[in-house]
MIMAR-214888 format. One record per residue (C-alpha): x, y, z; residue number from 0; residue in one letter. Coordinates in steps of 0.2 Angstrom, whole numbers, always signed. Last residue first. Example, Ala and Ser with C-alpha at 12.3 -4.5 7.8 and 13.67 -1.06 7.14 Angstrom:
BEGIN
<atom c1="+68" c2="-5" c3="+36" k="1" r="S"/>
<atom c1="+62" c2="-22" c3="+39" k="0" r="A"/>
# end
This chain:
BEGIN
<atom c1="+621" c2="+727" c3="+496" k="378" r="R"/>
<atom c1="+615" c2="+721" c3="+514" k="377" r="P"/>
<atom c1="+605" c2="+708" c3="+516" k="376" r="R"/>
<atom c1="+586" c2="+711" c3="+519" k="375" r="H"/>
<atom c1="+579" c2="+704" c3="+505" k="374" r="I"/>
<atom c1="+592" c2="+687" c3="+506" k="373" r="H"/>
<atom c1="+586" c2="+685" c3="+523" k="372" r="A"/>
<atom c1="+568" c2="+690" c3="+522" k="371" r="S"/>
<atom c1="+567" c2="+678" c3="+508" k="370" r="Q"/>
<atom c1="+575" c2="+663" c3="+519" k="369" r="I"/>
<atom c1="+562" c2="+669" c3="+532" k="368" r="L"/>
<atom c1="+548" c2="+668" c3="+520" k="367" r="G"/>
<atom c1="+552" c2="+652" c3="+516" k="366" r="F"/>
<atom c1="+549" c2="+645" c3="+534" k="365" r="A"/>
<atom c1="+533" c2="+655" c3="+533" k="364" r="V"/>
<atom c1="+528" c2="+641" c3="+516" k="363" r="L"/>
<atom c1="+536" c2="+627" c3="+527" k="362" r="L"/>
<atom c1="+523" c2="+631" c3="+541" k="361" r="V"/>
<atom c1="+509" c2="+633" c3="+531" k="360" r="L"/>
<atom c1="+511" c2="+614" c3="+520" k="359" r="M"/>
<atom c1="+514" c2="+606" c3="+535" k="358" r="A"/>
<atom c1="+500" c2="+613" c3="+546" k="357" r="S"/>
<atom c1="+489" c2="+611" c3="+531" k="356" r="G"/>
<atom c1="+490" c2="+594" c3="+526" k="355" r="G"/>
<atom c1="+489" c2="+584" c3="+510" k="354" r="Y"/>
<atom c1="+506" c2="+578" c3="+502" k="353" r="S"/>
<atom c1="+514" c2="+587" c3="+487" k="352" r="V"/>
<atom c1="+521" c2="+605" c3="+498" k="351" r="L"/>
<atom c1="+533" c2="+592" c3="+508" k="350" r="P"/>
<atom c1="+531" c2="+574" c3="+505" k="349" r="L"/>
<atom c1="+523" c2="+569" c3="+522" k="348" r="P"/>
<atom c1="+534" c2="+560" c3="+534" k="347" r="V"/>
<atom c1="+522" c2="+545" c3="+546" k="346" r="G"/>
<atom c1="+539" c2="+531" c3="+552" k="345" r="V"/>
<atom c1="+537" c2="+519" c3="+538" k="344" r="V"/>
<atom c1="+555" c2="+510" c3="+542" k="343" r="P"/>
<atom c1="+568" c2="+516" c3="+529" k="342" r="A"/>
<atom c1="+575" c2="+508" c3="+513" k="341" r="L"/>
<atom c1="+557" c2="+503" c3="+510" k="340" r="G"/>
<atom c1="+553" c2="+515" c3="+494" k="339" r="M"/>
<atom c1="+540" c2="+523" c3="+503" k="338" r="V"/>
<atom c1="+551" c2="+526" c3="+517" k="337" r="M"/>
<atom c1="+567" c2="+533" c3="+506" k="336" r="L"/>
<atom c1="+556" c2="+544" c3="+498" k="335" r="M"/>
<atom c1="+547" c2="+552" c3="+514" k="334" r="N"/>
<atom c1="+566" c2="+551" c3="+521" k="333" r="V"/>
<atom c1="+574" c2="+563" c3="+507" k="332" r="S"/>
<atom c1="+557" c2="+575" c3="+506" k="331" r="F"/>
<atom c1="+557" c2="+582" c3="+525" k="330" r="Y"/>
<atom c1="+578" c2="+579" c3="+528" k="329" r="L"/>
<atom c1="+580" c2="+588" c3="+513" k="328" r="F"/>
<atom c1="+568" c2="+603" c3="+519" k="327" r="F"/>
<atom c1="+575" c2="+601" c3="+537" k="326" r="T"/>
<atom c1="+592" c2="+604" c3="+530" k="325" r="A"/>
<atom c1="+586" c2="+619" c3="+519" k="324" r="A"/>
<atom c1="+579" c2="+627" c3="+536" k="323" r="V"/>
<atom c1="+595" c2="+623" c3="+544" k="322" r="G"/>
<atom c1="+606" c2="+631" c3="+528" k="321" r="L"/>
<atom c1="+594" c2="+648" c3="+528" k="320" r="I"/>
<atom c1="+595" c2="+652" c3="+548" k="319" r="L"/>
<atom c1="+612" c2="+647" c3="+549" k="318" r="L"/>
<atom c1="+616" c2="+661" c3="+534" k="317" r="S"/>
<atom c1="+604" c2="+672" c3="+543" k="316" r="A"/>
<atom c1="+611" c2="+671" c3="+560" k="315" r="F"/>
<atom c1="+628" c2="+672" c3="+555" k="314" r="R"/>
<atom c1="+625" c2="+689" c3="+544" k="313" r="D"/>
<atom c1="+636" c2="+692" c3="+529" k="312" r="K"/>
<atom c1="+622" c2="+681" c3="+516" k="311" r="T"/>
<atom c1="+628" c2="+677" c3="+497" k="310" r="K"/>
<atom c1="+632" c2="+658" c3="+503" k="309" r="L"/>
<atom c1="+615" c2="+658" c3="+513" k="308" r="A"/>
<atom c1="+606" c2="+664" c3="+496" k="307" r="I"/>
<atom c1="+615" c2="+651" c3="+486" k="306" r="S"/>
<atom c1="+611" c2="+637" c3="+499" k="305" r="V"/>
<atom c1="+593" c2="+640" c3="+496" k="304" r="C"/>
<atom c1="+593" c2="+641" c3="+480" k="303" r="F"/>
<atom c1="+602" c2="+622" c3="+478" k="302" r="V"/>
<atom c1="+591" c2="+615" c3="+490" k="301" r="I"/>
<atom c1="+577" c2="+623" c3="+480" k="300" r="I"/>
<atom c1="+585" c2="+614" c3="+464" k="299" r="A"/>
<atom c1="+586" c2="+598" c3="+471" k="298" r="G"/>
<atom c1="+567" c2="+596" c3="+477" k="297" r="Y"/>
<atom c1="+563" c2="+602" c3="+458" k="296" r="L"/>
<atom c1="+575" c2="+588" c3="+454" k="295" r="M"/>
<atom c1="+565" c2="+578" c3="+467" k="294" r="L"/>
<atom c1="+550" c2="+581" c3="+455" k="293" r="L"/>
<atom c1="+558" c2="+578" c3="+441" k="292" r="S"/>
<atom c1="+564" c2="+561" c3="+445" k="291" r="F"/>
<atom c1="+548" c2="+556" c3="+447" k="290" r="A"/>
<atom c1="+543" c2="+560" c3="+434" k="289" r="G"/>
<atom c1="+556" c2="+552" c3="+422" k="288" r="I"/>
<atom c1="+554" c2="+537" c3="+433" k="287" r="F"/>
<atom c1="+535" c2="+534" c3="+430" k="286" r="G"/>
<atom c1="+521" c2="+547" c3="+428" k="285" r="F"/>
<atom c1="+506" c2="+537" c3="+434" k="284" r="E"/>
<atom c1="+515" c2="+525" c3="+447" k="283" r="E"/>
<atom c1="+529" c2="+536" c3="+453" k="282" r="A"/>
<atom c1="+517" c2="+549" c3="+455" k="281" r="L"/>
<atom c1="+505" c2="+539" c3="+466" k="280" r="T"/>
<atom c1="+522" c2="+533" c3="+475" k="279" r="T"/>
<atom c1="+525" c2="+550" c3="+479" k="278" r="F"/>
<atom c1="+509" c2="+552" c3="+489" k="277" r="I"/>
<atom c1="+514" c2="+537" c3="+502" k="276" r="F"/>
<atom c1="+511" c2="+549" c3="+516" k="275" r="D"/>
<atom c1="+497" c2="+560" c3="+512" k="274" r="T"/>
<atom c1="+483" c2="+555" c3="+498" k="273" r="Q"/>
<atom c1="+487" c2="+540" c3="+497" k="272" r="K"/>
<atom c1="+486" c2="+533" c3="+512" k="271" r="E"/>
<atom c1="+486" c2="+516" c3="+509" k="270" r="P"/>
<atom c1="+490" c2="+511" c3="+490" k="269" r="L"/>
<atom c1="+476" c2="+496" c3="+486" k="268" r="F"/>
<atom c1="+462" c2="+508" c3="+484" k="267" r="N"/>
<atom c1="+457" c2="+502" c3="+466" k="266" r="L"/>
<atom c1="+461" c2="+518" c3="+457" k="265" r="R"/>
<atom c1="+477" c2="+519" c3="+467" k="264" r="T"/>
<atom c1="+485" c2="+504" c3="+463" k="263" r="Q"/>
<atom c1="+480" c2="+505" c3="+447" k="262" r="T"/>
<atom c1="+488" c2="+520" c3="+441" k="261" r="G"/>
<atom c1="+479" c2="+527" c3="+426" k="260" r="Q"/>
<atom c1="+474" c2="+544" c3="+430" k="259" r="M"/>
<atom c1="+487" c2="+551" c3="+423" k="258" r="F"/>
<atom c1="+499" c2="+539" c3="+412" k="257" r="G"/>
<atom c1="+504" c2="+519" c3="+416" k="256" r="R"/>
<atom c1="+521" c2="+528" c3="+419" k="255" r="G"/>
<atom c1="+534" c2="+534" c3="+408" k="254" r="N"/>
<atom c1="+548" c2="+526" c3="+415" k="253" r="W"/>
<atom c1="+542" c2="+509" c3="+421" k="252" r="G"/>
<atom c1="+527" c2="+515" c3="+432" k="251" r="G"/>
<atom c1="+525" c2="+496" c3="+438" k="250" r="S"/>
<atom c1="+537" c2="+496" c3="+450" k="249" r="G"/>
<atom c1="+532" c2="+511" c3="+462" k="248" r="L"/>
<atom c1="+516" c2="+506" c3="+463" k="247" r="A"/>
<atom c1="+521" c2="+487" c3="+469" k="246" r="I"/>
<atom c1="+533" c2="+493" c3="+480" k="245" r="K"/>
<atom c1="+518" c2="+503" c3="+488" k="244" r="A"/>
<atom c1="+506" c2="+490" c3="+491" k="243" r="Q"/>
<atom c1="+522" c2="+481" c3="+499" k="242" r="T"/>
<atom c1="+526" c2="+494" c3="+511" k="241" r="I"/>
<atom c1="+508" c2="+498" c3="+517" k="240" r="N"/>
<atom c1="+504" c2="+479" c3="+517" k="239" r="Y"/>
<atom c1="+520" c2="+473" c3="+528" k="238" r="G"/>
<atom c1="+511" c2="+474" c3="+545" k="237" r="A"/>
<atom c1="+499" c2="+464" c3="+541" k="236" r="G"/>
<atom c1="+494" c2="+455" c3="+525" k="235" r="L"/>
<atom c1="+513" c2="+455" c3="+517" k="234" r="P"/>
<atom c1="+519" c2="+449" c3="+534" k="233" r="D"/>
<atom c1="+535" c2="+441" c3="+529" k="232" r="S"/>
<atom c1="+534" c2="+449" c3="+511" k="231" r="G"/>
<atom c1="+539" c2="+464" c3="+521" k="230" r="P"/>
<atom c1="+559" c2="+458" c3="+524" k="229" r="D"/>
<atom c1="+568" c2="+470" c3="+533" k="228" r="L"/>
<atom c1="+552" c2="+483" c3="+537" k="227" r="F"/>
<atom c1="+545" c2="+470" c3="+544" k="226" r="T"/>
<atom c1="+556" c2="+460" c3="+554" k="225" r="D"/>
<atom c1="+560" c2="+478" c3="+563" k="224" r="I"/>
<atom c1="+543" c2="+477" c3="+566" k="223" r="R"/>
<atom c1="+542" c2="+461" c3="+576" k="222" r="R"/>
<atom c1="+557" c2="+465" c3="+584" k="221" r="F"/>
<atom c1="+547" c2="+480" c3="+592" k="220" r="Q"/>
<atom c1="+532" c2="+466" c3="+596" k="219" r="Y"/>
<atom c1="+545" c2="+455" c3="+604" k="218" r="N"/>
<atom c1="+549" c2="+470" c3="+616" k="217" r="E"/>
<atom c1="+564" c2="+478" c3="+618" k="216" r="I"/>
<atom c1="+581" c2="+478" c3="+628" k="215" r="L"/>
<atom c1="+583" c2="+458" c3="+628" k="214" r="Q"/>
<atom c1="+591" c2="+454" c3="+646" k="213" r="W"/>
<atom c1="+586" c2="+439" c3="+648" k="212" r="P"/>
<atom c1="+591" c2="+434" c3="+630" k="211" r="T"/>
<atom c1="+581" c2="+431" c3="+615" k="210" r="G"/>
<atom c1="+583" c2="+446" c3="+607" k="209" r="R"/>
<atom c1="+599" c2="+454" c3="+615" k="208" r="S"/>
<atom c1="+613" c2="+455" c3="+601" k="207" r="M"/>
<atom c1="+602" c2="+465" c3="+592" k="206" r="F"/>
<atom c1="+599" c2="+476" c3="+603" k="205" r="V"/>
<atom c1="+617" c2="+476" c3="+608" k="204" r="A"/>
<atom c1="+620" c2="+481" c3="+591" k="203" r="T"/>
<atom c1="+609" c2="+495" c3="+588" k="202" r="I"/>
<atom c1="+616" c2="+503" c3="+604" k="201" r="L"/>
<atom c1="+636" c2="+501" c3="+597" k="200" r="G"/>
<atom c1="+628" c2="+510" c3="+582" k="199" r="G"/>
<atom c1="+619" c2="+524" c3="+592" k="198" r="G"/>
<atom c1="+636" c2="+525" c3="+603" k="197" r="L"/>
<atom c1="+648" c2="+527" c3="+587" k="196" r="A"/>
<atom c1="+635" c2="+541" c3="+581" k="195" r="F"/>
<atom c1="+634" c2="+550" c3="+594" k="194" r="V"/>
<atom c1="+653" c2="+551" c3="+596" k="193" r="A"/>
<atom c1="+658" c2="+555" c3="+579" k="192" r="A"/>
<atom c1="+645" c2="+569" c3="+581" k="191" r="F"/>
<atom c1="+656" c2="+574" c3="+596" k="190" r="Y"/>
<atom c1="+672" c2="+572" c3="+586" k="189" r="I"/>
<atom c1="+663" c2="+583" c3="+572" k="188" r="W"/>
<atom c1="+668" c2="+597" c3="+581" k="187" r="S"/>
<atom c1="+650" c2="+612" c3="+583" k="186" r="V"/>
<atom c1="+656" c2="+623" c3="+567" k="185" r="G"/>
<atom c1="+637" c2="+630" c3="+566" k="184" r="A"/>
<atom c1="+635" c2="+621" c3="+552" k="183" r="L"/>
<atom c1="+638" c2="+606" c3="+565" k="182" r="F"/>
<atom c1="+622" c2="+614" c3="+577" k="181" r="M"/>
<atom c1="+612" c2="+615" c3="+562" k="180" r="T"/>
<atom c1="+615" c2="+599" c3="+558" k="179" r="I"/>
<atom c1="+611" c2="+591" c3="+573" k="178" r="G"/>
<atom c1="+596" c2="+601" c3="+576" k="177" r="G"/>
<atom c1="+588" c2="+596" c3="+560" k="176" r="G"/>
<atom c1="+591" c2="+579" c3="+560" k="175" r="G"/>
<atom c1="+585" c2="+577" c3="+579" k="174" r="L"/>
<atom c1="+571" c2="+587" c3="+574" k="173" r="L"/>
<atom c1="+567" c2="+577" c3="+558" k="172" r="L"/>
<atom c1="+569" c2="+560" c3="+568" k="171" r="I"/>
<atom c1="+557" c2="+567" c3="+581" k="170" r="A"/>
<atom c1="+546" c2="+572" c3="+567" k="169" r="T"/>
<atom c1="+547" c2="+553" c3="+560" k="168" r="G"/>
<atom c1="+544" c2="+547" c3="+578" k="167" r="L"/>
<atom c1="+526" c2="+554" c3="+581" k="166" r="D"/>
<atom c1="+518" c2="+548" c3="+598" k="165" r="P"/>
<atom c1="+512" c2="+560" c3="+607" k="164" r="Q"/>
<atom c1="+525" c2="+556" c3="+619" k="163" r="K"/>
<atom c1="+538" c2="+553" c3="+604" k="162" r="L"/>
<atom c1="+534" c2="+574" c3="+602" k="161" r="V"/>
<atom c1="+539" c2="+580" c3="+618" k="160" r="L"/>
<atom c1="+555" c2="+570" c3="+620" k="159" r="A"/>
<atom c1="+561" c2="+577" c3="+606" k="158" r="V"/>
<atom c1="+554" c2="+595" c3="+608" k="157" r="P"/>
<atom c1="+565" c2="+594" c3="+625" k="156" r="I"/>
<atom c1="+579" c2="+584" c3="+616" k="155" r="L"/>
<atom c1="+585" c2="+599" c3="+605" k="154" r="I"/>
<atom c1="+585" c2="+613" c3="+619" k="153" r="V"/>
<atom c1="+596" c2="+600" c3="+629" k="152" r="I"/>
<atom c1="+608" c2="+597" c3="+614" k="151" r="V"/>
<atom c1="+609" c2="+617" c3="+612" k="150" r="P"/>
<atom c1="+615" c2="+618" c3="+630" k="149" r="I"/>
<atom c1="+627" c2="+605" c3="+630" k="148" r="L"/>
<atom c1="+638" c2="+611" c3="+617" k="147" r="V"/>
<atom c1="+640" c2="+629" c3="+626" k="146" r="W"/>
<atom c1="+647" c2="+617" c3="+642" k="145" r="L"/>
<atom c1="+656" c2="+604" c3="+632" k="144" r="P"/>
<atom c1="+668" c2="+618" c3="+623" k="143" r="R"/>
<atom c1="+665" c2="+616" c3="+602" k="142" r="S"/>
<atom c1="+656" c2="+633" c3="+599" k="141" r="T"/>
<atom c1="+667" c2="+644" c3="+613" k="140" r="K"/>
<atom c1="+679" c2="+651" c3="+600" k="139" r="R"/>
<atom c1="+663" c2="+655" c3="+589" k="138" r="I"/>
<atom c1="+659" c2="+670" c3="+603" k="137" r="D"/>
<atom c1="+640" c2="+665" c3="+605" k="136" r="L"/>
<atom c1="+626" c2="+677" c3="+601" k="135" r="W"/>
<atom c1="+626" c2="+670" c3="+580" k="134" r="D"/>
<atom c1="+625" c2="+653" c3="+588" k="133" r="Y"/>
<atom c1="+611" c2="+655" c3="+599" k="132" r="Y"/>
<atom c1="+599" c2="+664" c3="+587" k="131" r="A"/>
<atom c1="+605" c2="+648" c3="+573" k="130" r="A"/>
<atom c1="+600" c2="+637" c3="+589" k="129" r="L"/>
<atom c1="+582" c2="+645" c3="+588" k="128" r="I"/>
<atom c1="+578" c2="+648" c3="+574" k="127" r="M"/>
<atom c1="+582" c2="+630" c3="+569" k="126" r="V"/>
<atom c1="+571" c2="+624" c3="+582" k="125" r="L"/>
<atom c1="+558" c2="+638" c3="+578" k="124" r="T"/>
<atom c1="+557" c2="+626" c3="+559" k="123" r="I"/>
<atom c1="+553" c2="+610" c3="+566" k="122" r="K"/>
<atom c1="+544" c2="+617" c3="+580" k="121" r="T"/>
<atom c1="+531" c2="+622" c3="+568" k="120" r="L"/>
<atom c1="+528" c2="+607" c3="+562" k="119" r="E"/>
<atom c1="+527" c2="+599" c3="+580" k="118" r="S"/>
<atom c1="+513" c2="+610" c3="+582" k="117" r="P"/>
<atom c1="+500" c2="+603" c3="+573" k="116" r="Q"/>
<atom c1="+487" c2="+614" c3="+571" k="115" r="L"/>
<atom c1="+467" c2="+607" c3="+567" k="114" r="R"/>
<atom c1="+459" c2="+621" c3="+555" k="113" r="M"/>
<atom c1="+445" c2="+632" c3="+558" k="112" r="F"/>
<atom c1="+440" c2="+625" c3="+571" k="111" r="G"/>
<atom c1="+457" c2="+627" c3="+582" k="110" r="L"/>
<atom c1="+458" c2="+608" c3="+586" k="109" r="D"/>
<atom c1="+476" c2="+603" c3="+591" k="108" r="I"/>
<atom c1="+484" c2="+591" c3="+584" k="107" r="W"/>
<atom c1="+497" c2="+575" c3="+590" k="106" r="R"/>
<atom c1="+488" c2="+562" c3="+598" k="105" r="Q"/>
<atom c1="+493" c2="+547" c3="+588" k="104" r="A"/>
<atom c1="+481" c2="+533" c3="+586" k="103" r="G"/>
<atom c1="+473" c2="+535" c3="+570" k="102" r="M"/>
<atom c1="+468" c2="+551" c3="+575" k="101" r="S"/>
<atom c1="+468" c2="+559" c3="+593" k="100" r="V"/>
<atom c1="+464" c2="+578" c3="+600" k="99" r="S"/>
<atom c1="+475" c2="+588" c3="+607" k="98" r="G"/>
<atom c1="+468" c2="+595" c3="+623" k="97" r="F"/>
<atom c1="+478" c2="+590" c3="+637" k="96" r="F"/>
<atom c1="+494" c2="+582" c3="+628" k="95" r="D"/>
<atom c1="+494" c2="+595" c3="+615" k="94" r="V"/>
<atom c1="+496" c2="+608" c3="+626" k="93" r="A"/>
<atom c1="+514" c2="+603" c3="+631" k="92" r="V"/>
<atom c1="+519" c2="+602" c3="+612" k="91" r="L"/>
<atom c1="+509" c2="+622" c3="+610" k="90" r="L"/>
<atom c1="+520" c2="+626" c3="+626" k="89" r="L"/>
<atom c1="+533" c2="+620" c3="+615" k="88" r="V"/>
<atom c1="+531" c2="+630" c3="+600" k="87" r="S"/>
<atom c1="+527" c2="+645" c3="+613" k="86" r="I"/>
<atom c1="+545" c2="+647" c3="+618" k="85" r="G"/>
<atom c1="+553" c2="+641" c3="+600" k="84" r="F"/>
<atom c1="+545" c2="+657" c3="+593" k="83" r="A"/>
<atom c1="+547" c2="+668" c3="+610" k="82" r="L"/>
<atom c1="+567" c2="+663" c3="+609" k="81" r="A"/>
<atom c1="+566" c2="+665" c3="+588" k="80" r="A"/>
<atom c1="+559" c2="+683" c3="+591" k="79" r="M"/>
<atom c1="+575" c2="+692" c3="+591" k="78" r="N"/>
<atom c1="+582" c2="+683" c3="+575" k="77" r="R"/>
<atom c1="+564" c2="+687" c3="+567" k="76" r="W"/>
<atom c1="+569" c2="+707" c3="+570" k="75" r="F"/>
<atom c1="+584" c2="+704" c3="+563" k="74" r="W"/>
<atom c1="+578" c2="+695" c3="+548" k="73" r="I"/>
<atom c1="+568" c2="+713" c3="+542" k="72" r="P"/>
<atom c1="+550" c2="+710" c3="+540" k="71" r="V"/>
<atom c1="+546" c2="+710" c3="+522" k="70" r="M"/>
<atom c1="+549" c2="+689" c3="+520" k="69" r="A"/>
<atom c1="+535" c2="+687" c3="+534" k="68" r="V"/>
<atom c1="+520" c2="+695" c3="+525" k="67" r="I"/>
<atom c1="+529" c2="+687" c3="+507" k="66" r="F"/>
<atom c1="+529" c2="+670" c3="+517" k="65" r="M"/>
<atom c1="+511" c2="+671" c3="+524" k="64" r="L"/>
<atom c1="+502" c2="+679" c3="+506" k="63" r="V"/>
<atom c1="+509" c2="+661" c3="+498" k="62" r="V"/>
<atom c1="+505" c2="+651" c3="+513" k="61" r="G"/>
<atom c1="+487" c2="+656" c3="+511" k="60" r="L"/>
<atom c1="+488" c2="+653" c3="+494" k="59" r="I"/>
<atom c1="+495" c2="+635" c3="+497" k="58" r="F"/>
<atom c1="+480" c2="+633" c3="+510" k="57" r="R"/>
<atom c1="+467" c2="+639" c3="+497" k="56" r="K"/>
<atom c1="+474" c2="+626" c3="+486" k="55" r="L"/>
<atom c1="+476" c2="+610" c3="+499" k="54" r="Q"/>
<atom c1="+456" c2="+615" c3="+502" k="53" r="P"/>
<atom c1="+454" c2="+615" c3="+483" k="52" r="E"/>
<atom c1="+462" c2="+598" c3="+480" k="51" r="V"/>
<atom c1="+459" c2="+587" c3="+494" k="50" r="W"/>
<atom c1="+440" c2="+584" c3="+495" k="49" r="P"/>
<atom c1="+436" c2="+588" c3="+480" k="48" r="T"/>
<atom c1="+444" c2="+596" c3="+466" k="47" r="M"/>
<atom c1="+437" c2="+579" c3="+457" k="46" r="S"/>
<atom c1="+444" c2="+569" c3="+443" k="45" r="G"/>
<atom c1="+448" c2="+553" c3="+453" k="44" r="G"/>
<atom c1="+451" c2="+560" c3="+471" k="43" r="A"/>
<atom c1="+467" c2="+553" c3="+467" k="42" r="I"/>
<atom c1="+471" c2="+562" c3="+451" k="41" r="S"/>
<atom c1="+468" c2="+579" c3="+461" k="40" r="Y"/>
<atom c1="+476" c2="+576" c3="+474" k="39" r="L"/>
<atom c1="+490" c2="+572" c3="+461" k="38" r="M"/>
<atom c1="+488" c2="+585" c3="+449" k="37" r="L"/>
<atom c1="+488" c2="+597" c3="+468" k="36" r="F"/>
<atom c1="+503" c2="+589" c3="+473" k="35" r="G"/>
<atom c1="+513" c2="+593" c3="+456" k="34" r="V"/>
<atom c1="+507" c2="+612" c3="+456" k="33" r="C"/>
<atom c1="+513" c2="+614" c3="+476" k="32" r="A"/>
<atom c1="+532" c2="+607" c3="+468" k="31" r="V"/>
<atom c1="+530" c2="+619" c3="+454" k="30" r="A"/>
<atom c1="+524" c2="+634" c3="+467" k="29" r="T"/>
<atom c1="+541" c2="+630" c3="+475" k="28" r="L"/>
<atom c1="+552" c2="+631" c3="+460" k="27" r="L"/>
<atom c1="+543" c2="+647" c3="+455" k="26" r="V"/>
<atom c1="+545" c2="+656" c3="+472" k="25" r="V"/>
<atom c1="+562" c2="+650" c3="+473" k="24" r="L"/>
<atom c1="+565" c2="+658" c3="+456" k="23" r="A"/>
<atom c1="+557" c2="+673" c3="+462" k="22" r="W"/>
<atom c1="+570" c2="+679" c3="+475" k="21" r="N"/>
<atom c1="+562" c2="+695" c3="+483" k="20" r="V"/>
<atom c1="+572" c2="+708" c3="+478" k="19" r="Y"/>
<atom c1="+559" c2="+718" c3="+468" k="18" r="L"/>
<atom c1="+548" c2="+716" c3="+481" k="17" r="I"/>
<atom c1="+555" c2="+727" c3="+495" k="16" r="K"/>
<atom c1="+558" c2="+744" c3="+484" k="15" r="S"/>
<atom c1="+538" c2="+743" c3="+490" k="14" r="V"/>
<atom c1="+545" c2="+750" c3="+508" k="13" r="G"/>
<atom c1="+566" c2="+750" c3="+512" k="12" r="T"/>
<atom c1="+582" c2="+737" c3="+503" k="11" r="P"/>
<atom c1="+595" c2="+738" c3="+512" k="10" r="V"/>
<atom c1="+611" c2="+748" c3="+513" k="9" r="S"/>
<atom c1="+602" c2="+761" c3="+516" k="8" r="K"/>
<atom c1="+597" c2="+756" c3="+533" k="7" r="H"/>
<atom c1="+616" c2="+757" c3="+539" k="6" r="S"/>
<atom c1="+624" c2="+744" c3="+545" k="5" r="H"/>
<atom c1="+627" c2="+737" c3="+562" k="4" r="E"/>
<atom c1="+609" c2="+731" c3="+566" k="3" r="L"/>
<atom c1="+613" c2="+717" c3="+551" k="2" r="Y"/>
<atom c1="+626" c2="+710" c3="+563" k="1" r="S"/>
<atom c1="+644" c2="+707" c3="+555" k="0" r="M"/>
# end
């Protein structure tokens, strides 16, 4: 049943909304962010600059935005889903014309006071538009080919624009988040089985084509695959990052070397230690116990999101919450697998921990949407 069909008396109004905020979720998000502040402080050698201070300001701004979004009824965000998605796609197109380049990639728009990465915004607006689509669609049509094709096209448009930047990590998150939202909406598993079978066949064909006249990818791309499978084959070149990350992970042991005592971090062996590889700093300084504790915090956030979704009767709100939770799960799981050498290095930050403005702000706004669904659910 839609929220629009409920009486206004059945949901909180005015100042009373603050009483219905899921404060446990706010505490968990703050705890994860504090882990990030602690690690950035260590990486900077015991200084609030250059990373902790701006990151802290972004977090405070993000929390304010989260509460503003939370106070707005969830049906408003459903009505805004198409507009939000359209704006994010236009921003992706704008990146191609006006985007600033960093480390060989063109992913950001310089707004003066900050650099906006539209692909981060698209991760959430994509879930919003898919949730709104399946809320509108008759559930009996969910698995019919025509009605499956429409969301597939919606997903592939931003994926294609992101791949052009190039940003393989974000493209994977968009595909994963969109696909999981479709699955949760009730799309038949047969479609997903077909996609996995096709993907498996394509990967097999790529490997079989190596060294043949019909080779499907370039030799340098095969070398990247070789480096992922065996980083030791090029320890000072393409395999350097992951080799150093593994050394840091292993040297932490159970309890770690101690706060600000990580040799890989202190001696600058560890690459991108404030962004994509910050998890290895945590593991080196606090060991398995510290790394596992962060994983438990992430797991608790997912549990709270699923709990909120199960209590929500509105189809849009439920799909939105689960889609955001799935995207959040992919965020930290892909990053952790990447730095452990179990997945290719694709440039995915550790959510709320890695240094970066767009990712943190967008994630906190996304959790604001979850809070909005929780606050405004009929009681």
